[in-house]
C-alpha positions as a printed Julia matrix, in Angstrom:
396×3 Matrix{Float64}:
   0.31   -7.86   19.41
   3.59   -8.5    21.28
   6.49  -10.12   19.7
   9.61  -11.21   21.81
  13.1   -10.54   20.7
  15.74   -9.45   23.1
  13.07   -7.67   25.08
   9.27   -7.48   24.76
   8.37   -5.0    21.92
   4.97   -3.7    21.02
   4.95   -3.67   17.27
   3.01   -0.76   15.75
   4.4    -0.69   12.24
   1.7    -2.81   10.33
   1.72   -0.49    7.41
   5.31   -1.37    6.8
   4.7    -5.13    7.14
   2.14   -6.83    9.27
   2.84   -9.94   11.46
   1.97  -13.08    9.58
  -1.57  -14.26   10.25
  -2.4   -17.77   11.36
  -4.42  -18.31    8.05
  -1.19  -17.58    6.1
   0.88  -19.92    8.24
  -1.77  -22.71    8.02
  -1.83  -22.42    4.19
   1.91  -22.57    3.96
   2.02  -25.64    6.16
  -0.69  -27.29    4.08
   1.2   -26.61    0.99
   4.51  -28.15    2.46
   2.64  -31.28    3.43
   0.84  -31.6     0.08
   1.83  -33.71   -3.05
   2.44  -30.44   -4.95
   5.14  -28.93   -2.67
   7.95  -27.82   -4.79
   6.11  -28.66   -8.1
   6.55  -26.19  -10.97
   2.86  -25.16  -11.97
   4.21  -24.78  -15.59
   5.12  -28.52  -15.88
   2.97  -30.94  -17.76
   3.39  -33.9   -15.28
   0.57  -34.55  -12.63
   2.2   -32.6    -9.63
   2.67  -29.53  -12.06
  -0.91  -29.63  -13.31
  -2.19  -29.92   -9.76
  -0.03  -26.98   -8.76
  -1.38  -25.0   -11.65
  -4.94  -25.8   -10.49
  -4.03  -24.58   -7.0
  -2.57  -21.39   -8.48
  -5.78  -20.88  -10.48
  -7.82  -21.29   -7.2
  -5.75  -18.51   -5.64
  -6.33  -16.4    -8.64
  -9.97  -16.79   -8.32
  -9.88  -15.92   -4.62
  -7.92  -12.74   -5.26
 -10.15  -11.54   -7.98
 -13.22  -12.22   -5.85
 -11.77  -10.37   -2.84
 -10.84   -7.33   -5.02
 -14.2    -7.19   -6.78
 -14.9    -4.45   -9.17
 -15.64   -6.73  -11.93
 -12.07   -8.07  -12.17
 -11.84  -11.74  -13.4
  -9.32  -14.43  -12.36
  -7.62  -14.08  -15.72
  -6.84  -10.47  -14.79
  -4.7   -11.6   -11.9
  -0.93  -11.39  -12.51
   1.05  -12.74   -9.54
   4.26  -10.82   -8.73
   6.87  -10.52   -6.06
   5.03   -7.76   -4.13
   3.77   -4.18   -4.34
   6.89   -2.69   -5.69
   6.99   -4.99   -8.8
   3.28   -4.55   -9.25
   3.67   -0.87   -9.32
   6.75   -0.95  -11.57
   4.92   -3.23  -14.0
   1.8    -1.15  -14.01
   3.62    2.17  -14.83
   6.1     0.85  -17.29
   3.79   -1.69  -18.92
   0.61    0.26  -19.21
   2.23    3.37  -20.36
   4.04    1.38  -23.04
   0.93   -0.44  -24.05
  -1.16    2.81  -24.16
   1.59    4.38  -26.46
   1.62    1.39  -28.75
  -2.04    1.63  -29.21
  -2.02    5.46  -29.78
   1.32    7.06  -30.52
   0.28   10.43  -29.35
  -0.04    9.23  -25.76
   3.37   10.31  -24.44
   2.57   11.49  -20.92
   2.03    9.93  -17.53
   0.28   11.65  -14.67
   0.95   10.63  -11.09
  -0.17   12.08   -7.68
   2.75   13.66   -5.84
   1.87   11.42   -2.84
   2.57    8.04   -4.56
   4.91    5.49   -3.07
   8.51    5.51   -4.11
   7.95    2.43   -6.12
   6.14    4.64   -8.51
   7.86    8.01   -8.09
  11.26    6.38   -8.63
  10.07    5.12  -12.01
   9.64    8.56  -13.35
  13.23    8.68  -14.55
  12.82    5.47  -16.42
   9.63    6.82  -18.06
  11.42    9.94  -19.14
  14.23    7.84  -20.57
  11.61    5.93  -22.54
  10.23    9.31  -24.05
   7.35   10.03  -21.67
   6.67   13.31  -19.95
   5.62   12.97  -16.34
   3.25   15.28  -14.46
   2.71   15.3   -10.73
  -0.54   16.31   -9.31
  -0.51   17.71   -5.65
  -3.21   16.92   -3.06
  -5.01   19.48   -1.01
  -4.02   20.2     2.6
  -6.37   17.35    3.58
  -4.26   14.85    1.58
  -6.96   14.32   -1.13
  -6.22   14.48   -4.89
  -9.28   16.17   -6.14
 -10.88   15.43   -9.49
 -10.47   19.16  -10.45
  -6.78   19.11   -9.72
  -6.3    15.97  -11.84
  -8.45   17.33  -14.74
  -6.27   20.35  -14.85
  -3.24   17.95  -15.72
  -4.95   15.88  -18.24
  -4.97   16.21  -21.98
  -5.05   14.29  -25.3
  -1.32   13.23  -24.84
  -1.94   11.44  -21.48
  -1.36    7.77  -21.64
  -1.77    6.68  -17.99
  -2.96    8.14  -14.64
  -1.97    6.57  -11.34
  -3.3     7.65   -8.0
  -3.05    5.32   -4.91
  -6.36    4.05   -3.17
  -5.11    5.24    0.29
  -1.86    6.89    1.23
   0.77    4.9     3.01
   1.75    7.61    5.44
  -1.4     9.52    6.23
  -4.07    6.82    5.66
  -6.14    9.31    3.59
  -8.46    7.47    1.2
  -8.65    8.86   -2.37
 -11.72    9.29   -4.55
 -10.6     6.59   -7.02
 -13.82    6.25   -9.08
 -13.96    9.92   -9.71
 -10.36   10.1   -10.65
 -10.58    7.07  -12.88
 -13.6     8.63  -14.69
 -11.71   11.77  -15.28
  -8.73    9.82  -16.73
 -11.11    7.83  -19.08
 -12.7    10.99  -20.18
  -9.34   12.11  -21.47
  -8.73    8.7   -23.09
  -6.11    7.68  -20.6
  -5.74    4.37  -18.63
  -6.06    4.49  -14.95
  -4.08    2.42  -12.26
  -4.38    2.47   -8.51
  -1.89    1.28   -5.89
  -4.29   -0.47   -3.38
  -1.45   -2.05   -1.39
  -2.48   -0.27    1.85
  -6.26   -0.35    1.23
  -6.79   -3.96    0.27
  -8.33   -6.03    3.01
  -8.76   -3.04    5.32
 -11.53   -1.11    3.47
 -13.89   -1.92    0.52
 -12.03   -1.0    -2.69
 -13.46    1.75   -4.84
 -11.96    0.23   -8.09
 -14.95   -0.54  -10.4
 -13.58    2.08  -12.83
  -9.85    1.12  -12.59
  -8.07   -0.5   -15.31
  -5.27   -1.91  -13.04
  -4.88   -2.46   -9.32
  -1.68   -3.27   -7.41
  -1.63   -5.51   -4.24
   0.91   -6.94   -1.71
   0.39   -9.96    0.66
   2.63   -8.85    3.59
   0.62   -5.65    4.33
  -2.33   -7.85    5.35
  -0.34  -10.44    7.36
   0.53  -12.73    4.42
   4.0   -13.61    3.35
   6.69  -11.2     2.16
   7.57  -11.42   -1.42
   4.16  -12.12   -2.95
   1.77   -9.61   -4.6
  -0.42   -9.09   -7.65
  -1.27   -6.77  -10.3
  -4.77   -6.99  -11.76
  -5.25   -5.73  -15.27
  -8.45   -5.91  -17.12
  -8.31   -8.22  -20.29
  -9.02   -5.38  -22.74
  -6.27   -3.21  -21.25
  -2.74   -3.18  -23.17
   0.02   -4.11  -20.9
   3.53   -4.45  -22.48
   5.54   -7.1   -20.31
   8.61   -5.97  -18.61
  10.33   -9.32  -17.96
  10.96  -12.15  -20.34
  11.81  -15.81  -20.43
   9.08  -18.37  -19.9
   5.73  -16.91  -20.81
   4.18  -17.37  -17.32
   1.13  -15.28  -16.34
  -0.14  -15.4   -19.9
   2.99  -13.84  -21.24
   2.65  -10.78  -18.96
   5.28  -11.59  -16.19
   7.95  -14.06  -16.78
   9.24  -16.41  -13.86
   8.09  -19.35  -12.01
   5.23  -18.55   -9.76
   5.53  -19.03   -5.98
   2.57  -21.39   -5.38
   3.14  -21.6    -1.63
   3.08  -17.76   -1.28
   0.1   -17.25   -3.52
  -1.95  -19.76   -1.61
  -1.08  -18.05    1.64
  -1.85  -14.66    0.1
  -5.29  -15.98   -0.98
  -6.07  -17.37    2.53
  -5.24  -14.06    4.18
  -7.2   -12.1     1.51
 -10.29  -14.27    2.22
  -9.93  -13.82    5.95
  -9.38  -10.11    5.81
 -11.83   -9.15    3.15
 -14.48  -11.36    4.81
 -14.27   -9.51    8.05
 -14.02   -5.8     7.03
 -17.47   -4.91    8.03
 -16.77   -5.94   11.74
 -13.06   -5.23   11.96
 -12.96   -1.78   10.32
 -15.01    0.07   12.98
 -13.28   -1.69   15.69
  -9.8    -0.64   14.57
 -11.05    2.85   13.57
 -12.25    3.4    17.15
  -8.87    2.47   18.54
  -7.13    4.76   16.13
  -9.45    7.73   16.92
  -8.9     7.13   20.71
  -5.2     7.17   20.14
  -5.35   10.36   18.2
  -7.45   12.0    20.99
  -4.97   10.88   23.69
  -1.64   11.86   21.94
  -2.97   15.02   20.24
  -4.58   16.44   23.33
  -3.88   20.05   24.2
  -0.34   20.42   25.7
   1.22   17.24   24.29
   3.16   19.13   21.57
   1.86   16.43   19.14
  -0.47   17.37   16.17
  -2.15   15.27   13.43
  -0.99   15.53    9.96
  -4.68   15.91    8.71
  -7.41   15.31   11.29
  -8.06   13.21   14.39
 -11.33   11.81   12.93
 -11.02    8.31   11.58
 -14.02    7.91    9.3
 -14.67    6.35    5.94
 -12.18    8.73    4.36
  -9.32    7.21    6.32
  -7.73    3.79    6.67
  -8.84    2.31   10.08
  -5.45    1.48   11.68
  -3.17    4.26   10.67
  -2.36    7.26   12.95
  -0.27    9.99   11.34
   1.1    12.77   13.6
   3.92   15.34   13.79
   5.98   16.72   16.66
   7.05   20.19   15.53
  10.58   21.11   16.66
  11.71   17.43   16.92
  12.99   15.01   14.32
  11.42   11.7    13.4
  14.59    9.66   13.73
  15.25   10.62   17.3
  11.62    9.89   18.22
  11.61    6.47   16.53
  14.76    5.46   18.37
  13.57    6.79   21.58
  10.27    4.75   21.33
  12.33    1.69   20.25
  14.36    1.98   23.41
  11.03    2.1    25.35
   9.8    -1.04   23.67
   7.58    0.42   20.82
   8.18   -0.1    17.03
   6.89    2.73   14.85
   8.1     4.44   11.71
   8.73    7.82   10.44
   6.25    8.04    7.51
   7.0     5.34    4.94
   9.33    2.59    6.23
  10.55    2.25    2.63
  12.02    5.76    2.95
  13.02    5.52    6.56
  16.76    5.86    5.81
  16.18    9.42    4.32
  16.89   12.32    6.52
  14.72   14.58    4.36
  11.13   15.55    5.11
   8.26   13.28    3.85
   7.42   14.11    0.21
   3.83   13.18    0.96
   3.51   15.8     3.8
   5.43   18.59    2.03
   3.3    18.1    -1.0
   0.15   18.55    1.13
   1.65   22.08    2.03
   3.06   21.11    5.44
   6.21   23.06    6.33
   9.52   21.15    6.24
  10.22   21.85    9.91
   6.9    20.31   10.9
   7.08   17.4     8.45
  10.59   16.41    9.75
   9.0    15.47   13.01
   6.43   13.01   11.52
   5.42    9.62   12.91
   3.33    6.8    11.6
   1.59    4.38   14.03
  -0.15    1.56   12.4
  -1.91   -1.66   13.58
  -4.94   -3.94   13.05
  -7.32   -5.68   15.33
  -4.58   -7.9    16.78
  -3.13   -4.99   18.74
  -4.57   -4.67   22.37
  -6.08   -1.44   23.51
  -4.04   -1.38   26.62
  -0.84   -1.49   24.64
  -2.02    1.57   22.63
  -2.77    3.39   25.88
   0.7     2.61   27.39
   2.26    3.59   24.04
   0.42    7.03   24.18
   1.73    7.63   27.69
   5.3     6.8    26.59
   5.17    8.93   23.51
   3.85   11.92   25.41
   6.63   11.51   28.02
   9.32   11.03   25.44
   8.24   14.24   23.63
   8.22   16.36   26.82
  11.55   14.89   27.96
  13.21   15.51   24.53
  11.88   19.03   24.28
  13.16   19.78   27.86
  16.68   18.71   26.79
  16.6    20.94   23.71
  15.64   24.02   25.63
């Protein structure tokens, strides 16, 4: 997909934020033209009640798309994935501790998004210990590794459904079963996985989502928490979302989110193999012998990988130079997570996998969906290979 700014740019950073889909735009337009536009869904008058009904419809759609036995009443609308993850870690750990005072430890994988890892300081301030579990070199957090970290003091375990840098899919059901066997709650960040692959969340107690990763609006997300699970609210003042998250809901955004969720989840079976094929072809082209580019895990894009995420490294070069060089050539990609793109340090995801810092400093993430043309990926591959060769020649 091409977007025109000062020049034509091929946008290949969908994992950071995907271009808004027509289904989302249509839902937003329909809302603006409806009688409920601007109405507060918590008001008792007719427009307010109609807005509340529309919000409940979006809640049903999200629960249906997520699956795994989650109910509409389990859906808590938020401002995005970051808030959902914050609420999950702080609210579930507190809820578990209130139910059982000996539960004073939270276990996370070392490859979680910063919206979880940056919460560890707050958890410690609140009296919780935090344990990080490293993945294997393949990027997978194994059940055995998690079980080694569990114990009777564990309140909560959180492992993402699919990594936002490598695209590696985690064995969520196995990990959730291990957490439950130790008496702990289990949360998964499914921000990258939702709408791209079927979710493996039937054993999860809570799931985080974000609309803009799918092509919905920025600033809308959801945390699904099963009704029997204790969640201590982290914001106050209004009692919205059944008292679990205060603040007037964004009806316009949630309707757009629901529209995109229906479209993406309804087409996974056809879109996933199509996009996976594009990703595998790109891997084979840019990681061919002699290019100086290597995959962070493997060049095979199977069911254990997100279909539209290509994760590579250029040993000896730095990500920032590569990202800026590609930008000058008209291609927008990121160095690992865009949320950490301002950091000059190596990716915590890659180093936790056992990848050396010198290699990890040259990481790139190319991400897309079915809206990107194959010819754009082919020209991108040629430009990346050319850029790497030219940059290495200058450094010799």
